[in-house]
N, C-alpha and C positions, 0 to 999 in steps of 0.2 A: 679816678677813684670810684665814680659811680659805675663805670664799666666793669671794674674789678668786682664790685659788690654784686652786680648783675650776673657776672660769670659764676660767682660762688653760689648764688641762688639757683641758677640753672643746673649747675653740677649737683648741688644738693637735691634738687627736685628729681633729677635723673636717677641719682643713687636711690632715693626713696621709692621711685616707681619701680626700679629694678629689684629692690628688696621685696616690695609688695608682690610683684609678679612671681618672683622666686618662691615666696611664702605660699602664694595661692597655688602654684604648680605642685609644690611639695605636699600641701594639704589635700589637693585633688588626688594626687598619687596615693596618699595615705588612705583617704576615704575609699578610693577605688579598690585598694588592696583589701580593706576590711570587707567591702561588699562582695568581692570575689571569694573571700574566705567563707563568708556567711552563706553565699550561694552554693559553694562546694559542700559545706556542712549539711545544708538542707537536702541537696541531691543525695548525699550518702545516707541521710536519715530516711528519705523516701524509699530508697532501695534496700534499707535494712542493713547497710554496711558501715554505719557510723561507729567509729572508735575515737578515743582521744589521743592516740599515739602520734598523730601528725600535728597536734596542736600543743605547743609548749606555752605554759601559762605566762612565762616571762616575755614571750614574743608577740602575744596577742593583746588586743585592747580589752577593756573591761566589758564592753558589749559582747565581744566574741567569747570572752571567758564565761559570761553568764549563759550565752547560747550553748556553749559546749556542755556546761553542767546540766542545763535543761534537757538537751538531747540525750545525754548519757542517762539521766534519770528516766526519760521516756523509753529508751532502749531497754533498760532494766525492767521497767514495768511491763513492756511488751513480752519480754522473755518469761516473766513471772506469770503473766496472763496465759501464755501458751502452755506453760507447765501445768497450771491449774486446769486448763481445758483438757489436757491429756489425762489428768487425774480423774476429771469428771467422765471422760470417755471410758476409762477403765472401770470406774464405779458403775456407770450405766450398763456396760456390757456384763459386768459381774452380776448385777441385780437381775438383768434379763435372763442370764443363763441359770442362775440359782433358783429362780422362781418358775421358770418354764416347765421343768421336769415335774415338780410336785403337783402343779395345777393339772398338767396333762395326765398324771397318774390318778388324781382325784376324779377326773372326768371318765377315764377308762374304768376304774373300779366301780364307779356309780352306775355306769352302763351295764357292767356285769352283774352288779347287785340287783338292778331293776329286773333283769331277766330271771333271777332266782327267786324273787319274792312272789308269794301266792296272794297275799292280802292286797286289795286294791288301794287301801289307805296308805299302806307302806310303799307301794309303787309310786303313789302320788308324791310322797315325801322325797323319794329317790329322784323323781323327775325335777322337783324343785331344787334339789342339790345340784343336779346336772345343769339346769338353767342358770343358776347363780354362779356355778363354776365357769361356765362358758362366758358369762358376762364379765367375771373377774379376769379371765384370759384376754378378752377383748380390751378391757380397760388398761391392762398392763402393756399390751402391744401399742395402744394409743399413746400412753404416757412416754414410752420409750421413743416413739417417733417424734413427739414434741420435744423431748430432751435432746435428741440428735439434731433437730433443726435449730433450736434456740442456742445451743452451744457451738454450732458450726461444725459438729462432728460429721454430719452428712451434708454434702454440698449439692444444691440443685444445679443441674447442668443443662440449661435450655439451649436448644438449637432448632433451626428451621426444619419443619416436617409437616406432613399432611394432618389436618385436624380430624380427618376420617378415622384415624387410629384411636383417638379418644372416644369418638361417637360409637365405634364398634364395641369398645370395652363397656360403655354404658349400656348398650343394647344387650350384650351377653350377660353382664353382671346383675342388672336390675330389672330386666323385662319380666323374668319369672316371678320376682317378688311383687311386682305391680299386678300381674295377672292373678296371683294368689289373693290379693286384696280387691280384686275386681276393679282395677284402675286401668284405664286405657292410656298407654304411654306411646307417643309417636316421636320418632327421632328423624329429623330431616338429614338427607345426605348433602355433602358439599365437596368441592374440589379445592377449597381454600387451604392455605398453609399458614402456620404461625410459629413463633419461637417459644418452645416450651420443653420441659422435661417430662417425658411420657409417664414414667413411674409415679412421680409426685403429683403431676397434674391430674392423673386418673384418680388419685386419692382425694384431691381437692374437689373436683367436680362430682365424684362419687358421694362425698359427704353431703353435698347440696341436693343431689337427686335422692339420696336416702332420706333426707328430711322431708322432701316433697312427698315421697311415698308415705312416710310416717304420719304426716299431718294433713293428708288428703283423704277424705272419707271414701268408703266403698262407692263405686259408680262414678268416681271423679276422673279428671283428665290431667295428664302431664305432657307438655310439649317441649322438646329440646330442639333448638334451631340455632342457626348461625347468622350474624349480621356483620358485614364487612365495612370498615371505615378506612380512612386514608392511612392512619398509622397503626390502629388497633383492629383486632378482630374479636367480636364478642360472641361467646357461647351463652345462649340464654336458656334458662330452665324455668318454665312457666307452669303453675298449677292452679287449680281452683279450690284449694284447701281452706284452712281456717284463717289464713292471713296474719299479718303482723301490724300492730299499731305503730303510728309514726313515732311516738315517744320511745319505742323500744328498738327501732331499726338500727340505731348506732350501737346499742348495748349487745345485740345478738352476736357480734363478732368478738366479744371479750370472753376470756376464759371462764368456764363453769357457769355462764349465764343461762338461767332457765326462766322462761316466761311463766307467770302465774297461770296462764291458759294452757300450758303444756306440761306442768309438773306431774300430772297423772300418767303421762306417756313415758316409756322408757327412753333414756337419753343421758348424756354426760355433760352437755354444754360445752363440748370441746370441738365438735366437728367443724363448725363455721369458723372458729378461731384458727384451727389448723388450715382450713381452706384459704383464708385470707393471708396467713403467714407464707404459705407455699407460693401463691400467686404474686405476692409482693416481692418475693425473692427472684421472681422471673421478670421483674420490672413491669408487672401488670397490676390490676386492681379489680375489686368487686363492688358492684352497686346493687341495691335492692329497691324494688318498687312494689308496694303492698298496701292492702287495706283489709282490716278485720272483716271476715266473712266473705271476702271477694278474691281470695287467693294471693299468691306472691309470684314475683318474677325476678330472678337473680340473673345478673349479667356478669360474666367472667371475661374481663378484657385482657387479651394476650397481644403482645407486640407482633407485628407482621414482618419486621426486619430487625 
């Protein structure tokens, strides 16, 4: 009798173990199936190919169903964002086109008018119109560039190339302006290479050199040189101008920021903001070292590989 009871207990235990193993196997298969589906959904979402046509609500778990709805919502938001970006691109292009011709005509007519005027006071007023029209044209071009960069309309395409291309541009574009202000500008040569977009990086470094000329007094010096590190290459722009206080050094890279010490000078407060935006899109960064009355030194770090 005891043996029969023992046999029943053993058989019952075996059946219990078998049921447990079967249940665990089924649950593991179910969980694996859910995880495989989730991984597939995420892969499709990352590549921009996610749709709900492969996922029947009756056949997926609640977790999968929530993920499907989230990814569909995200895909719709992405399409809406792309559509809005295209609309902004069209609007910026229209504004640029519609305003370029009138401003160009104002400049042309003012130049003609100045040549026809006999009165010196009238010619002076015409020159003021000409100067302000040129400033307006410059501002419009600058705002269009910023709009293009911030909305992703224009892509910065950095690739490995000689840094000498940048330095040659700085020499050609700004040496004459420095000489007009009686500023000695030296640019060191180099055989180093870095990863950058030539067009946009010229814009970035040009803005920094332009500021150096603007805020360095007559008889001053500007030195542009290169320092090579293991991962980055730094293009340094050093001047002995008015300098920047430590409390302002972070603010100078924000849009429209103008120091109280420079408000009397012409400027927009956009040049350094645009420079940092461009360099950051190339996976680089900008640092500044400066003291009031002792000049400034900007370092533009570009990746070497």
